[in-house]
All heavy atoms as an XYZ file, in Angstrom:
942
protein
N       0.836     -1.183      0.000
C       0.000      0.000      0.000
C       0.888      1.257      0.000
O       1.885      1.319      0.695
C      -0.912     -0.013      1.234
C      -1.817      1.202      1.324
S      -2.934      1.121      2.734
C      -4.447      0.910      1.861
N       0.503      2.205     -0.779
C       1.248      3.456     -0.913
C       1.158      4.280      0.375
O       0.089      4.419      0.966
C       0.640      4.233     -2.086
C       1.151      5.626     -2.258
C       0.412      6.276     -3.420
C       0.438      7.727     -3.457
N      -0.318      8.640     -2.862
N       2.290      4.810      0.796
C       2.308      5.687      1.973
C       1.809      7.065      1.550
O       2.250      7.598      0.528
C       3.728      5.812      2.518
C       4.248      4.547      3.157
C       5.719      4.634      3.500
N       6.080      5.736      4.358
C       6.289      5.635      5.677
N       6.161      4.473      6.279
N       6.630      6.689      6.383
N       0.884      7.658      2.304
C       0.436      9.008      1.964
C       1.572     10.014      2.113
O       2.401      9.887      3.005
C      -0.687      9.290      2.962
C      -0.749      8.149      3.899
C       0.227      7.106      3.466
N       1.604     10.986      1.210
C       2.638     12.014      1.229
C       2.032     13.309      1.752
O       1.030     13.790      1.235
C       3.198     12.239     -0.172
C       4.293     13.296     -0.224
C       4.928     13.386     -1.589
N       5.735     12.235     -1.894
C       6.982     12.052     -1.448
N       7.551     12.942     -0.677
N       7.654     10.983     -1.786
N       2.673     13.865      2.802
C       2.192     15.064      3.479
C       3.250     16.150      3.414
O       4.439     15.877      3.610
C       1.877     14.728      4.943
C       1.400     15.860      5.842
C       0.019     16.352      5.420
C       1.374     15.394      7.303
N       2.818     17.380      3.159
C       3.689     18.546      3.246
C       3.247     19.364      4.448
O       2.078     19.757      4.553
C       3.604     19.401      1.978
C       4.376     20.723      1.996
C       5.866     20.509      2.235
C       4.131     21.499      0.701
N       4.179     19.611      5.369
C       3.939     20.421      6.564
C       4.612     21.766      6.353
O       5.822     21.832      6.136
C       4.514     19.732      7.824
C       4.439     20.654      9.033
C       3.800     18.413      8.086
N       3.814     22.850      6.412
C       4.337     24.194      6.188
C       4.112     25.020      7.452
O       2.969     25.295      7.827
C       3.645     24.877      4.984
C       4.330     26.205      4.667
C       3.640     23.962      3.765
N       5.201     25.401      8.103
C       5.121     26.202      9.327
C       6.477     26.848      9.567
O       7.502     26.210      9.355
C       4.728     25.319     10.520
C       4.145     26.130     11.668
O       4.880     26.961     12.242
O       2.952     25.941     11.965
N       6.473     28.092     10.030
C       7.742     28.768     10.279
C       8.363     28.391     11.616
O       9.527     28.680     11.858
C       7.592     30.291     10.167
C       6.641     30.881     11.180
O       5.639     30.218     11.523
O       6.876     32.018     11.625
N       7.611     27.731     12.491
C       8.133     27.304     13.790
C       8.765     25.930     13.663
O       8.086     24.945     13.369
C       7.007     27.264     14.835
C       6.385     28.613     15.125
C       7.311     29.549     15.885
O       8.311     29.079     16.478
O       7.025     30.761     15.887
N      10.082     25.866     13.908
C      10.811     24.609     13.734
C      10.258     23.499     14.614
O      10.113     22.360     14.174
C      12.297     24.813     14.017
C      13.109     23.552     13.794
C      14.601     23.762     13.984
O      14.994     24.746     14.630
O      15.354     22.915     13.490
N       9.917     23.802     15.862
C       9.445     22.749     16.757
C       8.110     22.157     16.266
O       7.857     20.969     16.453
C       9.331     23.243     18.207
C       8.193     24.212     18.468
C       6.963     23.761     18.923
C       8.358     25.579     18.259
C       5.918     24.640     19.167
C       7.324     26.465     18.497
C       6.107     25.986     18.950
O       5.080     26.860     19.183
N       7.288     22.966     15.612
C       6.033     22.448     15.056
C       6.327     21.544     13.865
O       5.766     20.447     13.748
C       5.080     23.591     14.672
C       4.595     24.300     15.949
C       3.901     23.076     13.843
C       3.756     25.529     15.719
N       7.223     21.990     12.978
C       7.590     21.147     11.826
C       8.142     19.807     12.286
O       7.764     18.752     11.769
C       8.614     21.853     10.940
C       8.088     23.050     10.200
C       9.064     23.553      9.142
N      10.430     23.744      9.601
C      10.908     24.873     10.150
N      10.119     25.916     10.322
N      12.169     24.955     10.510
N       9.044     19.847     13.266
C       9.673     18.610     13.741
C       8.660     17.691     14.420
O       8.667     16.479     14.197
C      10.824     18.935     14.695
C      12.022     19.641     14.069
C      13.038     20.016     15.135
C      12.660     18.786     12.980
N       7.780     18.263     15.242
C       6.778     17.446     15.934
C       5.822     16.796     14.946
O       5.513     15.599     15.059
C       6.008     18.304     16.940
N       5.359     17.574     13.965
C       4.433     17.018     12.976
C       5.123     15.974     12.105
O       4.528     14.931     11.806
C       3.819     18.122     12.121
C       2.870     19.072     12.860
C       2.324     20.128     11.901
C       1.739     18.329     13.541
N       6.355     16.232     11.713
C       7.086     15.239     10.905
C       7.238     13.934     11.673
O       6.933     12.855     11.161
C       8.457     15.771     10.506
C       9.319     14.679      9.849
C      10.661     15.171      9.449
N      10.597     15.382      8.015
C      11.484     16.045      7.309
N      12.513     16.598      7.912
N      11.365     16.155      6.020
N       7.688     14.026     12.919
C       7.899     12.816     13.726
C       6.581     12.064     13.919
O       6.530     10.841     13.763
C       8.499     13.192     15.080
C       8.810     12.012     15.947
C       9.484     12.443     17.236
C       9.795     11.217     18.094
N      10.481     11.568     19.329
N       5.518     12.773     14.252
C       4.222     12.119     14.477
C       3.737     11.411     13.205
O       3.392     10.230     13.229
C       3.193     13.147     14.941
C       1.827     12.536     15.094
C       0.832     12.491     14.158
C       1.314     11.835     16.224
N      -0.268     11.827     14.641
C       0.007     11.413     15.908
C       1.829     11.536     17.485
C      -0.786     10.702     16.799
C       1.038     10.826     18.375
C      -0.255     10.423     18.027
N       3.702     12.144     12.103
C       3.133     11.577     10.884
C       4.006     10.491     10.280
O       3.492      9.519      9.725
C       2.800     12.682      9.877
C       1.494     13.358     10.181
C       1.461     14.580     10.825
C       0.294     12.757      9.855
C       0.256     15.194     11.134
C      -0.915     13.351     10.148
C      -0.941     14.572     10.793
N       5.315     10.619     10.376
C       6.168      9.521      9.902
C       5.908      8.262     10.733
O       5.864      7.156     10.192
C       7.638      9.921      9.953
C       8.015     10.869      8.842
C       9.457     11.334      8.870
O      10.150     11.169      9.907
O       9.897     11.892      7.846
N       5.697      8.433     12.031
C       5.364      7.304     12.897
C       4.014      6.691     12.577
O       3.758      5.531     12.913
N       3.164      7.471     11.917
C       1.827      6.995     11.522
C       1.797      6.480     10.085
O       0.724      6.237      9.528
C       0.812      8.128     11.671
S       0.555      8.652     13.366
N       2.973      6.361      9.449
C       3.027      5.768      8.119
C       3.003      6.734      6.956
O       2.772      6.328      5.822
N       3.243      8.011      7.196
C       3.273      9.013      6.133
C       4.704      9.267      5.676
O       5.654      9.123      6.453
C       2.722     10.357      6.641
C       1.233     10.413      6.815
C       0.611      9.742      7.854
C       0.451     11.173      5.956
C      -0.767      9.807      8.045
C      -0.918     11.252      6.129
C      -1.533     10.568      7.173
N       4.857      9.673      4.427
C       6.092     10.308      3.958
C       5.875     11.804      4.138
O       4.843     12.335      3.699
C       6.351     10.000      2.474
C       6.775      8.561      2.252
O       7.383      7.963      3.159
O       6.491      8.025      1.162
N       6.813     12.478      4.784
C       6.597     13.877      5.164
C       7.734     14.753      4.655
O       8.909     14.445      4.864
C       6.491     14.025      6.699
C       6.247     15.480      7.090
C       5.398     13.135      7.267
N       7.361     15.845      3.982
C       8.288     16.923      3.664
C       7.879     18.120      4.495
O       6.708     18.270      4.869
C       8.214     17.302      2.181
C       8.814     16.242      1.273
O       9.686     15.479      1.729
O       8.405     16.180      0.095
N       8.841     18.997      4.788
C       8.543     20.198      5.562
C       9.045     21.429      4.821
O      10.006     21.368      4.046
C       9.156     20.151      6.979
C       8.544     19.026      7.806
C      10.660     20.016      6.934
N       8.366     22.552      5.074
C       8.758     23.842      4.501
C       8.597     24.889      5.589
O       7.617     24.868      6.337
C       7.885     24.183      3.301
N       9.564     25.816      5.664
C       9.505     26.823      6.717
C       8.808     28.113      6.294
O       8.674     29.032      7.095
C      10.894     27.123      7.277
C      11.855     27.676      6.244
O      11.477     27.800      5.056
O      13.003     27.994      6.616
N       8.359     28.189      5.052
C       7.538     29.315      4.611
C       6.856     28.968      3.293
O       7.073     27.909      2.719
C       8.353     30.613      4.499
C       9.399     30.615      3.396
O       9.223     29.932      2.368
O      10.413     31.317      3.552
N       6.015     29.885      2.843
C       5.243     29.641      1.636
C       6.080     29.490      0.382
O       5.731     28.694     -0.505
N       7.172     30.241      0.276
C       8.038     30.127     -0.904
C       8.563     28.710     -1.074
O       8.523     28.141     -2.171
C       9.234     31.089     -0.795
C       8.888     32.514     -1.146
O       7.935     32.742     -1.908
O       9.589     33.417     -0.648
N       9.061     28.145      0.009
C       9.602     26.786     -0.041
C       8.490     25.792     -0.362
O       8.675     24.872     -1.163
C      10.302     26.427      1.294
C      10.752     24.980      1.310
C      11.477     27.367      1.555
N       7.308     25.993      0.225
C       6.177     25.097     -0.031
C       5.785     25.099     -1.508
O       5.572     24.039     -2.100
C       4.983     25.509      0.831
N       5.699     26.274     -2.093
C       5.325     26.373     -3.508
C       6.392     25.706     -4.375
O       6.068     24.967     -5.312
C       5.090     27.841     -3.917
C       4.897     27.969     -5.422
C       3.883     28.412     -3.165
N       7.664     25.932     -4.066
C       8.736     25.275     -4.821
C       8.620     23.757     -4.741
O       8.785     23.059     -5.753
C      10.107     25.720     -4.310
C      10.468     27.133     -4.750
O       9.801     27.675     -5.670
O      11.405     27.709     -4.162
N       8.345     23.219     -3.550
C       8.188     21.773     -3.402
C       7.001     21.263     -4.222
O       7.074     20.203     -4.833
C       8.012     21.401     -1.928
C       9.274     21.443     -1.076
C       8.925     21.343      0.407
C      10.230     20.328     -1.481
N       5.930     22.030     -4.240
C       4.732     21.613     -4.981
C       4.935     21.656     -6.494
O       4.196     21.012     -7.232
C       3.538     22.480     -4.581
S       2.911     22.079     -2.929
N       5.923     22.382     -6.941
C       6.229     22.396     -8.378
C       6.879     21.093     -8.834
O       6.817     20.750    -10.012
C       7.155     23.564     -8.701
C       6.466     24.900     -8.695
C       7.387     26.016     -9.197
N       6.707     27.284     -9.155
C       6.995     28.284     -8.326
N       8.017     28.163     -7.483
N       6.313     29.405     -8.354
N       7.514     20.380     -7.897
C       8.241     19.171     -8.271
C       7.671     17.896     -7.671
O       8.067     16.803     -8.081
C       9.723     19.279     -7.864
O       9.802     19.457     -6.443
C      10.399     20.440     -8.568
N       6.756     18.021     -6.692
C       6.201     16.845     -6.025
C       4.690     16.970     -5.935
O       4.141     18.064     -5.967
C       6.768     16.699     -4.610
C       8.252     16.440     -4.570
C       8.726     16.244     -3.158
C      10.224     15.960     -3.129
N      10.676     15.680     -1.756
N       4.053     15.827     -5.772
C       2.610     15.776     -5.562
C       2.352     15.273     -4.146
O       2.971     14.298     -3.717
C       1.951     14.828     -6.579
O       2.236     15.305     -7.892
C       0.448     14.772     -6.379
N       1.457     15.940     -3.453
C       1.133     15.584     -2.070
C      -0.306     15.117     -1.967
O      -1.178     15.570     -2.715
C       1.372     16.786     -1.145
C       2.827     17.154     -1.073
C       3.354     18.155     -1.877
C       3.694     16.459     -0.235
C       4.701     18.464     -1.837
C       5.047     16.757     -0.204
C       5.547     17.763     -1.001
O       6.885     18.055     -0.966
N      -0.548     14.234     -1.003
C      -1.907     13.785     -0.722
C      -2.628     14.787      0.170
O      -3.859     14.840      0.166
C      -1.886     12.404     -0.061
C      -1.332     11.348     -1.007
O      -1.905     11.186     -2.103
O      -0.324     10.703     -0.663
N      -1.864     15.561      0.950
C      -2.435     16.601      1.805
C      -1.325     17.557      2.225
O      -0.137     17.207      2.201
C      -3.100     15.997      3.040
N      -1.741     18.765      2.614
C      -0.811     19.806      3.059
C      -1.373     20.434      4.321
O      -2.569     20.723      4.390
C      -0.643     20.891      1.972
C      -0.050     20.301      0.699
C       0.205     22.060      2.483
C      -0.057     21.242     -0.498
N      -0.505     20.641      5.328
C      -0.882     21.480      6.462
C      -0.203     22.824      6.264
O       0.964     22.883      5.859
C      -0.482     20.882      7.829
O       0.936     20.871      7.957
C      -1.054     19.485      8.005
N      -0.935     23.908      6.536
C      -0.427     25.242      6.224
C      -0.647     26.194      7.388
O      -1.774     26.373      7.846
C      -1.165     25.782      4.992
C      -0.728     27.152      4.523
S       0.925     27.207      3.799
C       0.679     26.237      2.314
N       0.438     26.796      7.852
C       0.366     27.904      8.800
C       0.001     29.148      8.000
O       0.223     29.202      6.785
C       1.731     28.064      9.479
C       1.739     29.080     10.600
O       0.661     29.429     11.118
O       2.836     29.511     10.985
N      -0.549     30.156      8.655
C      -0.900     31.387      7.938
C       0.148     32.475      8.061
O       0.479     33.141      7.088
C      -2.243     31.936      8.438
C      -3.472     31.156      8.042
C      -4.719     31.837      8.592
C      -3.576     31.001      6.543
N       0.680     32.680      9.254
C       1.600     33.788      9.496
C       3.029     33.267      9.433
O       3.495     32.559     10.327
C       1.304     34.453     10.860
C       2.262     35.602     11.110
C      -0.136     34.936     10.911
N       3.703     33.618      8.322
C       5.078     33.180      8.087
C       5.836     34.290      7.363
O       5.219     35.122      6.699
C       5.102     31.914      7.214
C       4.420     30.716      7.822
S       4.442     29.275      6.729
C       3.270     29.764      5.464
N       7.160     34.289      7.477
C       7.948     35.289      6.740
C       7.943     35.003      5.239
O       7.525     33.937      4.810
C       9.350     35.125      7.327
C       9.390     33.724      7.842
C       7.986     33.400      8.273
N       8.410     35.941      4.496
C       8.509     35.905      3.032
C       7.150     35.720      2.383
O       6.544     36.691      1.978
C       9.517     34.863      2.557
C      10.935     35.206      2.975
C      12.024     34.437      2.337
N      11.768     33.020      2.186
C      12.372     32.256      1.298
N      13.257     32.773      0.487
N      12.121     30.975      1.228
N       6.628     34.515      2.264
C       5.305     34.305      1.679
C       4.390     33.717      2.752
O       4.664     32.652      3.291
C       5.367     33.357      0.485
C       3.989     33.147     -0.162
S       3.969     31.901     -1.479
C       4.837     32.768     -2.779
N       3.298     34.413      3.040
C       2.377     33.926      4.070
C       1.538     32.758      3.541
O       1.570     32.413      2.361
C       1.506     35.057      4.613
C       0.516     35.587      3.598
O      -0.007     34.854      2.761
N       0.245     36.871      3.662
N       0.762     32.166      4.439
C      -0.018     30.995      4.089
C      -1.075     31.249      3.035
O      -1.286     30.426      2.145
N      -1.765     32.385      3.123
C      -2.805     32.691      2.131
C      -2.231     32.770      0.724
O      -2.794     32.202     -0.223
C      -3.507     34.008      2.481
O      -4.180     33.895      3.705
N      -1.115     33.453      0.575
C      -0.480     33.565     -0.743
C       0.054     32.212     -1.220
O      -0.026     31.887     -2.406
C       0.639     34.598     -0.716
C       0.121     36.000     -0.534
O      -1.045     36.299     -0.794
N       0.974     36.892     -0.060
N       0.571     31.431     -0.291
C       1.071     30.101     -0.655
C      -0.075     29.201     -1.118
O       0.056     28.477     -2.106
C       1.802     29.470      0.526
N      -1.200     29.253     -0.413
C      -2.359     28.443     -0.806
C      -2.802     28.814     -2.219
O      -3.059     27.942     -3.053
C      -3.515     28.609      0.199
C      -3.143     27.984      1.543
C      -4.809     27.995     -0.350
C      -4.064     28.358      2.685
N      -2.865     30.103     -2.491
C      -3.271     30.561     -3.822
C      -2.318     30.031     -4.900
O      -2.755     29.538     -5.941
C      -3.330     32.086     -3.843
C      -3.909     32.660     -5.090
C      -4.116     34.163     -4.998
O      -3.517     34.825     -4.131
O      -4.890     34.671     -5.814
N      -1.015     30.105     -4.637
C      -0.026     29.624     -5.612
C      -0.088     28.103     -5.762
O       0.018     27.574     -6.873
C       1.372     30.066     -5.190
N      -0.278     27.391     -4.657
C      -0.357     25.928     -4.718
C      -1.617     25.498     -5.462
O      -1.595     24.544     -6.244
C      -0.290     25.325     -3.299
C       1.121     25.513     -2.731
C      -0.694     23.850     -3.304
C       1.242     25.229     -1.243
N      -2.718     26.198     -5.257
C      -3.967     25.878     -5.968
C      -3.791     25.998     -7.485
O      -4.409     25.262     -8.235
C      -5.104     26.794     -5.513
C      -5.687     26.408     -4.180
C      -6.636     25.238     -4.354
N      -7.113     24.771     -3.065
C      -6.828     23.581     -2.559
N      -6.074     22.744     -3.206
N      -7.314     23.225     -1.395
N      -2.931     26.907     -7.932
C      -2.672     27.037     -9.365
C      -1.906     25.826     -9.902
O      -2.038     25.473    -11.074
C      -1.894     28.319     -9.644
N      -1.137     25.168     -9.039
C      -0.339     24.004     -9.443
C      -1.125     22.706     -9.244
O      -1.167     21.842    -10.111
C       0.972     23.949     -8.626
C       1.787     25.230     -8.834
C       1.791     22.710     -8.979
C       2.907     25.417     -7.812
N      -1.729     22.570     -8.073
C      -2.483     21.359     -7.687
C      -3.850     21.802     -7.159
O      -4.029     21.984     -5.957
C      -1.737     20.576     -6.600
C      -0.396     20.083     -7.009
N      -0.219     19.097     -7.952
C       0.848     20.443     -6.618
C       1.068     18.868     -8.111
N       1.737     19.678     -7.323
N      -4.820     21.974     -8.043
C      -6.111     22.555     -7.636
C      -6.899     21.744     -6.615
O      -7.718     22.296     -5.906
C      -6.902     22.647     -8.942
C      -5.978     22.311    -10.040
C      -4.751     21.709     -9.472
N      -6.652     20.445     -6.510
C      -7.518     19.615     -5.677
C      -6.841     19.036     -4.444
O      -7.482     18.280     -3.707
C      -8.120     18.489     -6.516
C      -8.872     19.007     -7.697
N     -10.021     19.757     -7.588
C      -8.604     18.931     -9.023
C     -10.442     20.099     -8.788
N      -9.599     19.616     -9.678
N      -5.591     19.364     -4.187
C      -4.926     18.812     -3.004
C      -5.598     19.356     -1.743
O      -5.872     20.550     -1.639
C      -3.411     19.126     -3.004
C      -3.131     20.614     -2.896
C      -2.707     18.378     -1.885
N      -5.914     18.483     -0.787
C      -6.491     18.966      0.465
C      -5.473     19.810      1.244
O      -4.328     19.388      1.419
C      -6.826     17.686      1.234
C      -6.869     16.599      0.213
C      -5.895     17.012     -0.849
N      -5.904     20.976      1.671
C      -5.059     21.869      2.469
C      -5.767     22.149      3.784
O      -6.899     22.624      3.801
C      -4.758     23.184      1.729
C      -4.001     22.907      0.423
C      -3.954     24.131      2.627
C      -3.740     24.124     -0.439
N      -5.065     21.833      4.878
C      -5.585     22.061      6.220
C      -4.805     23.224      6.830
O      -3.586     23.141      6.982
C      -5.434     20.802      7.101
C      -5.893     21.084      8.525
C      -6.209     19.638      6.495
N      -5.500     24.296      7.135
C      -4.876     25.466      7.753
C      -4.801     25.236      9.255
O      -5.796     24.895      9.898
C      -5.670     26.753      7.435
C      -5.162     27.922      8.258
C      -5.591     27.057      5.950
N      -3.602     25.412      9.800
C      -3.372     25.351     11.243
C      -2.968     26.742     11.688
O      -1.927     27.238     11.262
C      -2.250     24.363     11.570
C      -2.407     22.940     11.054
C      -1.178     22.114     11.415
C      -3.652     22.312     11.630
N      -3.780     27.368     12.520
C      -3.474     28.745     12.885
C      -3.849     29.069     14.318
O      -4.779     28.483     14.870
C      -4.171     29.736     11.928
O      -3.739     31.058     12.243
C      -5.684     29.640     12.042
N      -3.117     29.972     14.875
C      -3.451     30.538     16.177
C      -4.045     31.921     16.021
O      -4.324     32.596     17.001
N      -4.246     32.354     14.780
C      -4.741     33.700     14.479
C      -6.124     33.613     13.859
O      -6.281     33.670     12.637
C      -3.783     34.415     13.521
C      -2.417     34.640     14.101
C      -1.393     33.731     13.879
C      -2.157     35.758     14.881
C      -0.136     33.928     14.421
C      -0.905     35.966     15.424
C       0.102     35.037     15.191
O       1.341     35.244     15.729
N      -7.139     33.498     14.687
C      -8.509     33.385     14.196
C      -8.976     34.637     13.456
O      -9.857     34.570     12.613
C      -9.462     33.075     15.349
C      -9.195     31.735     16.003
C      -9.256     30.582     15.027
O     -10.188     30.474     14.248
N      -8.255     29.718     15.044
N      -8.354     35.775     13.738
C      -8.757     37.028     13.092
C      -8.268     37.127     11.649
O      -8.613     38.065     10.949
C      -8.246     38.221     13.900
C      -6.732     38.238     14.055
O      -6.127     37.157     14.108
O      -6.165     39.337     14.134
N      -7.502     36.178     11.187
C      -6.961     36.235      9.823
C      -7.600     35.224      8.885
O      -7.038     34.872      7.861
C      -5.460     36.015      9.857
C      -4.795     37.053     10.730
C      -3.350     37.074     10.551
N      -2.802     38.051     11.480
C      -1.610     38.529     11.406
N      -0.805     38.134     10.460
N      -1.179     39.411     12.283
N      -8.788     34.765      9.226
C      -9.419     33.712      8.451
C     -10.345     34.218      7.361
O     -10.753     33.458      6.497
C     -10.208     32.777      9.389
C      -9.386     32.104     10.477
C     -10.289     31.250     11.346
C      -8.262     31.287      9.894
N     -10.669     35.509      7.363
C     -11.674     36.027      6.434
C     -11.271     35.879      4.968
O     -12.121     35.704      4.113
C     -11.979     37.491      6.743
O     -10.810     38.265      6.608
N      -9.999     35.913      4.654
C      -9.573     35.829      3.259
C      -9.405     34.391      2.772
O      -9.013     34.159      1.643
C      -8.275     36.613      3.050
C      -7.111     36.084      3.871
O      -7.358     35.402      4.881
O      -5.963     36.370      3.500
N      -9.706     33.405      3.594
C      -9.494     32.010      3.198
C     -10.666     31.415      2.435
O     -10.511     30.423      1.735
C      -9.220     31.144      4.434
C      -7.932     31.441      5.173
C      -7.802     30.515      6.371
C      -6.726     31.309      4.268
N     -11.841     32.006      2.560
C     -13.033     31.436      1.945
C     -12.898     31.194      0.457
O     -13.306     30.149     -0.055
N     -12.308     32.107     -0.252
C     -12.204     31.974     -1.699
C     -11.043     31.079     -2.131
O     -10.921     30.755     -3.306
C     -12.037     33.358     -2.333
O     -10.823     33.941     -1.903
N     -10.181     30.666     -1.200
C      -9.016     29.866     -1.556
C      -9.291     28.371     -1.576
O      -8.465     27.592     -2.030
C      -7.854     30.168     -0.599
C      -7.345     31.599     -0.632
C      -6.233     31.775      0.402
C      -6.854     31.986     -2.011
N     -10.434     27.952     -1.065
C     -10.796     26.540     -1.117
C     -10.011     25.654     -0.175
O      -9.632     24.547     -0.553
N      -9.771     26.113      1.055
C      -9.098     25.247      2.015
C     -10.064     24.149      2.457
O     -11.277     24.332      2.460
C      -8.545     26.030      3.231
C      -7.521     27.042      2.795
C      -9.647     26.671      4.028
N      -9.508     23.004      2.812
C     -10.319     21.855      3.187
C     -10.795     21.923      4.631
O     -11.914     21.542      4.948
C      -9.524     20.568      2.976
O      -9.097     20.492      1.633
N      -9.929     22.395      5.514
C     -10.238     22.499      6.946
C      -9.447     23.662      7.518
O      -8.359     23.978      7.039
C      -9.818     21.240      7.709
C     -10.500     19.972      7.311
C     -11.643     19.683      8.224
C     -12.259     18.345      7.846
N     -13.370     17.993      8.632
N     -10.001     24.251      8.583
C      -9.286     25.269      9.357
C      -9.307     24.797     10.799
O     -10.379     24.598     11.381
C      -9.951     26.653      9.237
C      -9.981     27.105      7.785
C      -9.216     27.666     10.112
C     -10.817     28.347      7.530
N      -8.131     24.574     11.367
C      -8.002     24.091     12.735
C      -7.203     25.087     13.559
O      -6.245     25.684     13.059
C      -7.314     22.723     12.747
C      -7.996     21.625     11.918
C      -7.130     20.373     11.897
C      -9.375     21.320     12.476
N      -7.580     25.238     14.813
C      -6.912     26.183     15.702
C      -5.779     25.511     16.455
O      -5.922     24.393     16.945
C      -7.911     26.749     16.719
O      -8.900     27.497     16.067
N      -4.654     26.223     16.542
C      -3.542     25.790     17.384
C      -3.845     26.266     18.797
O      -4.414     27.343     18.953
C      -2.233     26.432     16.931
C      -1.711     25.970     15.608
C      -0.435     26.748     15.317
C       0.109     26.515     13.948
N       1.269     27.379     13.678
N      -3.455     25.543     19.801
C      -2.853     24.202     19.738
C      -3.923     23.141     19.546
O      -5.093     23.372     19.851
C      -2.196     24.064     21.111
C      -3.036     24.894     22.022
C      -3.542     26.044     21.179
N      -3.520     21.988     19.038
C      -4.444     20.882     18.871
C      -3.704     19.579     19.100
O      -2.479     19.521     18.987
C      -5.106     20.893     17.496
C      -4.246     20.576     16.293
C      -5.144     20.014     15.199
C      -3.579     21.828     15.779
N      -4.434     18.548     19.437
C      -3.845     17.236     19.688
C      -3.412     16.612     18.364
O      -4.143     16.671     17.378
C      -4.850     16.336     20.401
N      -2.231     16.027     18.359
C      -1.713     15.417     17.130
C      -2.624     14.298     16.637
O      -2.819     14.154     15.428
C      -0.296     14.897     17.366
C       0.752     15.985     17.595
C       2.091     15.356     17.965
C       0.889     16.873     16.378
N      -3.192     13.541     17.531
C      -4.109     12.469     17.129
C      -5.319     13.050     16.391
O      -5.765     12.492     15.383
C      -4.556     11.675     18.354
C      -5.451     10.541     18.022
N      -6.821     10.641     18.061
C      -5.177      9.279     17.599
C      -7.349      9.493     17.694
N      -6.379      8.652     17.415
N      -5.848     14.160     16.877
C      -6.992     14.801     16.215
C      -6.608     15.308     14.826
O      -7.364     15.160     13.875
C      -7.539     15.957     17.059
C      -8.157     15.475     18.366
O      -8.518     14.284     18.468
O      -8.269     16.303     19.295
N      -5.422     15.901     14.716
C      -4.946     16.369     13.414
C      -4.780     15.191     12.458
O      -5.188     15.273     11.293
C      -3.631     17.133     13.555
C      -2.982     17.578     12.249
C      -3.903     18.483     11.441
C      -1.657     18.268     12.527
N      -4.222     14.107     12.946
C      -4.059     12.926     12.095
C      -5.412     12.446     11.573
O      -5.558     12.131     10.384
C      -3.375     11.800     12.864
C      -3.222     10.541     12.047
C      -2.861      9.331     12.868
O      -2.544      9.459     14.063
O      -2.912      8.226     12.297
N      -6.421     12.395     12.437
C      -7.750     11.966     12.009
C      -8.317     12.905     10.946
O      -8.916     12.453      9.971
C      -8.699     11.882     13.202
C      -8.437     10.699     14.083
C      -9.438     10.594     15.214
O      -9.863     11.582     15.796
N      -9.800      9.368     15.538
N      -8.124     14.206     11.119
C      -8.600     15.172     10.133
C      -7.902     14.954      8.791
O      -8.551     14.953      7.744
C      -8.375     16.610     10.627
C      -9.190     17.002     11.818
C     -10.645     17.240     11.523
O     -11.077     17.224     10.340
O     -11.406     17.463     12.476
N      -6.597     14.767      8.815
C      -5.834     14.552      7.580
C      -6.290     13.256      6.910
O      -6.572     13.236      5.701
C      -4.313     14.505      7.858
C      -3.806     15.853      8.376
C      -3.538     14.062      6.614
C      -3.832     16.989      7.392
N      -6.393     12.182      7.666
C      -6.808     10.899      7.083
C      -8.203     10.974      6.469
O      -8.473     10.333      5.448
C      -6.732      9.790      8.121
C      -5.311      9.388      8.434
C      -5.246      8.088      9.226
N      -3.895      7.770      9.612
C      -2.968      7.187      8.829
N      -3.280      6.888      7.592
N      -1.769      6.937      9.275
N      -9.089     11.784      7.053
C     -10.443     11.901      6.503
C     -10.448     12.569      5.133
O     -11.411     12.432      4.378
C     -11.340     12.685      7.473
O     -11.059     14.076      7.433
N      -9.370     13.277      4.794
C      -9.275     13.980      3.521
C      -8.516     13.207      2.446
O      -8.500     13.608      1.288
C      -8.591     15.342      3.728
C      -9.307     16.305      4.657
C      -8.401     17.496      4.982
C     -10.620     16.767      4.049
N      -7.881     12.116      2.837
C      -7.041     11.369      1.901
C      -7.884     10.570      0.924
O      -8.951     10.063      1.279
C      -6.118     10.411      2.656
C      -5.063     11.038      3.547
C      -4.285      9.955      4.264
C      -4.134     11.947      2.759
N      -7.385     10.423     -0.309
C      -8.074      9.551     -1.264
C      -8.025      8.113     -0.741
O      -7.142      7.744      0.025
C      -7.275      9.712     -2.544
C      -6.028     10.428     -2.188
C      -6.206     11.062     -0.859
N      -8.951      7.305     -1.166
C      -9.073      5.929     -0.686
C      -7.809      5.105     -0.961
O      -7.539      4.150     -0.254
C     -10.277      5.260     -1.320
N      -7.029      5.484     -1.960
C      -5.831      4.725     -2.316
C      -4.622      5.112     -1.495
O      -3.597      4.447     -1.551
C      -5.489      4.921     -3.807
O      -5.273      6.307     -4.048
C      -6.579      4.361     -4.681
N      -4.706      6.205     -0.735
C      -3.531      6.657      0.034
C      -3.416      5.917      1.341
O      -4.335      5.434      1.898
C      -3.629      8.159      0.288
């Protein structure tokens, strides 16, 4: 069975490392990006089954990254993880799959991600 491929995008290193360790332990292949620019570059060369996206990051923020990724992979599930509830108004038109508030339990995040995966992943 194919391992699902996940891209974790967050500017906080400890969040990237925690999510990578958790999801790899759950059978995922995981790439990480520390901002939107890196995430978009990765999406130009790889296909992901799902993406987690922070909103507030240096260089390219999450909203701009989502817009650019949608131009490359229009149907990839994107789960926004944010501690900034006041910045959600511009996400409606971007077609995000889920919006989850930080902090959250890793098990709950895993369940949300798995619910979005194609049946073959």
